[in-house]
C-alpha positions in Angstrom: -4.1 -114.3 141.2 -3.8 -112.9 137.6 0.3 -112.3 137.3 1.5 -109.8 135.0 3.3 -111.3 131.9 2.4 -114.7 132.3 -0.6 -115.9 129.8 -3.9 -115.9 131.7 -4.8 -119.8 130.6 -1.4 -121.1 131.6 -2.2 -119.2 135.3 -5.6 -121.0 135.3 -3.8 -124.3 134.4 -1.3 -123.8 137.3 -3.8 -122.9 139.6 -5.6 -126.3 138.8 -2.6 -128.1 138.9 -1.8 -126.6 142.7 -5.3 -127.8 143.8 -4.4 -131.3 142.5 -1.1 -131.4 144.1 -2.7 -130.0 147.5 -5.4 -132.4 147.4 -8.0 -129.8 147.2 -9.0 -131.4 144.0 -8.8 -135.0 144.1 -8.3 -137.6 141.6 -11.7 -138.5 139.6 -13.6 -135.6 141.6 -15.1 -132.9 139.2 -13.0 -130.2 138.0 -14.2 -126.6 137.4 -16.0 -125.7 134.5 -14.8 -123.4 131.5 -17.8 -121.0 132.7 -17.0 -121.4 136.2 -13.1 -120.6 136.0 -14.1 -117.8 133.4 -17.3 -116.4 136.2 -14.6 -116.7 139.0 -11.4 -115.2 137.2 -13.7 -112.7 135.3 -12.1 -113.9 132.1 -13.3 -115.1 128.6 -14.6 -118.8 128.5 -12.2 -119.3 125.8 -9.3 -118.5 127.8 -10.3 -120.6 130.4 -11.1 -123.3 127.9 -7.6 -123.0 126.5 -6.0 -123.7 130.2 -8.5 -126.7 130.7 -7.5 -128.1 127.1 -3.8 -127.9 128.2 -4.4 -130.2 131.0 -6.6 -132.4 129.1 -3.4 -132.5 126.6 -1.4 -133.5 129.6 -3.8 -136.1 130.8 -4.5 -134.5 134.0 -8.1 -133.8 133.1 -10.6 -135.7 131.1 -14.1 -135.0 129.7 -17.2 -136.9 130.4 -19.6 -136.1 127.9 -22.7 -134.4 129.3 -21.0 -134.3 132.9 -18.1 -132.2 132.9 -14.1 -132.4 133.2 -12.6 -134.6 135.8 -9.1 -134.8 137.4 -7.6 -138.2 136.1 -6.7 -141.2 137.8 -2.8 -141.0 138.5 -2.9 -137.3 138.0 -0.8 -136.3 141.0 1.8 -138.0 139.9 2.2 -136.9 136.7 2.2 -133.8 138.0 4.6 -134.3 140.7 7.0 -135.9 138.3 6.8 -133.1 135.8 7.4 -130.6 138.5 10.2 -132.4 140.0 12.3 -132.3 136.7 11.3 -128.7 136.2 12.9 -128.0 139.5 15.6 -130.1 138.9 16.3 -128.2 135.6 15.6 -124.5 136.9 17.4 -125.1 140.3 19.5 -128.3 140.8 21.5 -127.7 137.4 22.5 -124.3 138.2 23.4 -125.4 141.8 25.7 -128.1 140.6 27.3 -125.7 138.0 28.4 -123.4 140.4 29.3 -125.8 142.9 31.7 -127.2 140.7 33.1 -123.5 139.8 33.5 -123.1 143.6 35.0 -126.5 144.3 32.4 -127.7 146.2 32.0 -131.2 146.5 28.8 -133.4 147.1 29.4 -133.3 150.9 30.2 -129.9 150.8 26.7 -129.5 149.4 25.2 -131.7 151.5 26.2 -129.7 154.7 25.4 -126.4 153.3 21.7 -127.6 152.2 21.4 -128.8 155.9 22.7 -126.2 157.7 20.5 -123.7 155.4 17.2 -126.3 156.1 18.3 -126.1 160.1 18.0 -122.1 159.9 15.1 -121.8 157.6 13.0 -124.5 160.2 14.2 -122.3 163.1 12.8 -119.0 161.5 9.6 -120.7 160.8 9.2 -122.1 163.8 10.0 -118.5 165.8 7.9 -117.1 163.4 4.9 -119.4 164.2 5.9 -119.1 167.7 5.3 -115.0 167.8 1.8 -115.4 166.0 0.7 -118.1 168.3 0.4 -120.7 165.7 2.0 -124.2 166.0 5.0 -124.6 163.7 
Protein backbone atom coordinates (compact mmCIF):
# COMPACT_ATOMS: atom_id res chain seq x y z
CA UNK A 1 0.00 0.00 0.00
CA UNK A 2 2.85 2.42 0.73
CA UNK A 3 3.58 4.50 -2.36
CA UNK A 4 6.98 6.12 -2.78
CA UNK A 5 6.97 9.88 -3.16
CA UNK A 6 3.57 10.51 -1.58
CA UNK A 7 3.12 11.53 2.06
CA UNK A 8 1.96 8.65 4.24
CA UNK A 9 -0.84 10.65 5.87
CA UNK A 10 -2.26 11.44 2.41
CA UNK A 11 -2.11 7.76 1.49
CA UNK A 12 -3.97 6.87 4.71
CA UNK A 13 -6.66 9.45 3.94
CA UNK A 14 -7.00 8.18 0.36
CA UNK A 15 -7.33 4.57 1.57
CA UNK A 16 -10.18 5.56 3.88
CA UNK A 17 -11.78 7.57 1.08
CA UNK A 18 -11.57 4.55 -1.23
CA UNK A 19 -13.26 2.39 1.40
CA UNK A 20 -16.07 4.93 1.70
CA UNK A 21 -16.47 5.11 -2.06
CA UNK A 22 -16.52 1.33 -2.56
CA UNK A 23 -19.00 0.89 0.29
CA UNK A 24 -16.79 -1.10 2.64
CA UNK A 25 -17.03 1.84 5.08
CA UNK A 26 -20.65 2.96 5.12
CA UNK A 27 -21.95 6.32 6.27
CA UNK A 28 -22.46 6.49 10.03
CA UNK A 29 -20.25 3.42 10.53
CA UNK A 30 -17.21 3.45 12.81
CA UNK A 31 -13.97 4.33 11.03
CA UNK A 32 -10.64 2.76 12.02
CA UNK A 33 -8.92 4.52 14.91
CA UNK A 34 -5.54 6.18 14.51
CA UNK A 35 -4.01 3.43 16.65
CA UNK A 36 -5.57 0.72 14.47
CA UNK A 37 -4.30 2.45 11.33
CA UNK A 38 -0.84 2.92 12.84
CA UNK A 39 -0.62 -0.75 13.81
CA UNK A 40 -1.96 -1.99 10.47
CA UNK A 41 0.38 0.15 8.34
CA UNK A 42 3.23 0.04 10.88
CA UNK A 43 3.51 3.80 11.05
CA UNK A 44 3.63 6.43 13.76
CA UNK A 45 0.16 7.12 15.26
CA UNK A 46 0.74 10.85 14.71
CA UNK A 47 1.03 10.20 10.96
CA UNK A 48 -2.23 8.23 10.96
CA UNK A 49 -3.86 11.00 13.01
CA UNK A 50 -2.83 13.57 10.42
CA UNK A 51 -4.59 11.57 7.69
CA UNK A 52 -7.72 11.20 9.81
CA UNK A 53 -7.63 14.93 10.64
CA UNK A 54 -7.52 15.71 6.93
CA UNK A 55 -10.78 13.78 6.47
CA UNK A 56 -12.31 15.40 9.54
CA UNK A 57 -11.48 18.84 8.12
CA UNK A 58 -13.26 17.87 4.88
CA UNK A 59 -16.33 16.76 6.81
CA UNK A 60 -15.93 13.14 5.73
CA UNK A 61 -15.30 11.84 9.26
CA UNK A 62 -16.50 13.12 12.62
CA UNK A 63 -15.54 12.29 16.19
CA UNK A 64 -17.86 11.04 18.88
CA UNK A 65 -16.09 11.79 22.12
CA UNK A 66 -15.09 8.62 23.95
CA UNK A 67 -16.37 6.36 21.16
CA UNK A 68 -14.26 7.06 18.09
CA UNK A 69 -14.38 8.33 14.53
CA UNK A 70 -17.38 7.80 12.26
CA UNK A 71 -18.13 8.29 8.57
CA UNK A 72 -20.31 11.36 8.15
CA UNK A 73 -23.67 11.32 6.43
CA UNK A 74 -23.12 12.53 2.87
CA UNK A 75 -19.42 11.60 2.92
CA UNK A 76 -19.66 9.36 -0.15
CA UNK A 77 -21.36 12.10 -2.20
CA UNK A 78 -18.83 14.67 -1.00
CA UNK A 79 -15.97 12.42 -2.12
CA UNK A 80 -17.62 11.60 -5.47
CA UNK A 81 -18.12 15.30 -6.20
CA UNK A 82 -14.53 16.09 -5.23
CA UNK A 83 -13.06 13.24 -7.29
CA UNK A 84 -15.21 13.98 -10.34
CA UNK A 85 -13.99 17.55 -10.29
CA UNK A 86 -10.36 16.39 -9.94
CA UNK A 87 -10.91 13.90 -12.79
CA UNK A 88 -12.19 16.67 -15.03
CA UNK A 89 -9.26 18.93 -14.15
CA UNK A 90 -6.68 16.20 -14.64
CA UNK A 91 -8.04 14.39 -17.70
CA UNK A 92 -10.98 16.09 -19.40
CA UNK A 93 -9.59 19.62 -19.63
CA UNK A 94 -6.30 18.47 -21.25
CA UNK A 95 -8.29 16.13 -23.54
CA UNK A 96 -10.44 19.03 -24.73
CA UNK A 97 -7.40 21.22 -25.27
CA UNK A 98 -5.70 18.55 -27.39
CA UNK A 99 -8.94 17.84 -29.28
CA UNK A 100 -9.20 21.52 -30.22
CA UNK A 101 -5.60 21.43 -31.40
CA UNK A 102 -6.42 18.42 -33.61
CA UNK A 103 -9.65 19.97 -34.88
CA UNK A 104 -11.84 17.33 -33.23
CA UNK A 105 -15.39 18.30 -32.34
CA UNK A 106 -17.76 16.91 -29.74
CA UNK A 107 -19.10 14.26 -32.13
CA UNK A 108 -15.57 13.12 -32.97
CA UNK A 109 -14.67 12.83 -29.28
CA UNK A 110 -17.87 10.96 -28.50
CA UNK A 111 -17.17 8.48 -31.32
CA UNK A 112 -13.59 7.96 -30.11
CA UNK A 113 -14.73 7.41 -26.52
CA UNK A 114 -17.37 4.89 -27.60
CA UNK A 115 -14.87 3.08 -29.80
CA UNK A 116 -12.30 2.84 -26.99
CA UNK A 117 -14.89 1.89 -24.37
CA UNK A 118 -16.17 -0.93 -26.61
CA UNK A 119 -12.63 -2.17 -27.21
CA UNK A 120 -11.80 -2.03 -23.49
CA UNK A 121 -15.01 -3.88 -22.61
CA UNK A 122 -14.25 -6.68 -25.08
CA UNK A 123 -10.70 -7.02 -23.70
CA UNK A 124 -12.08 -7.21 -20.16
CA UNK A 125 -14.69 -9.79 -21.20
CA UNK A 126 -12.19 -12.00 -23.05
CA UNK A 127 -9.73 -11.74 -20.17
CA UNK A 128 -12.43 -12.77 -17.68
CA UNK A 129 -13.47 -15.68 -19.93
CA UNK A 130 -9.90 -16.95 -20.12
CA UNK A 131 -9.75 -16.90 -16.32
CA UNK A 132 -13.14 -18.57 -16.03
CA UNK A 133 -14.78 -15.55 -14.38
CA UNK A 134 -17.95 -13.73 -15.39
CA UNK A 135 -17.26 -10.37 -17.07
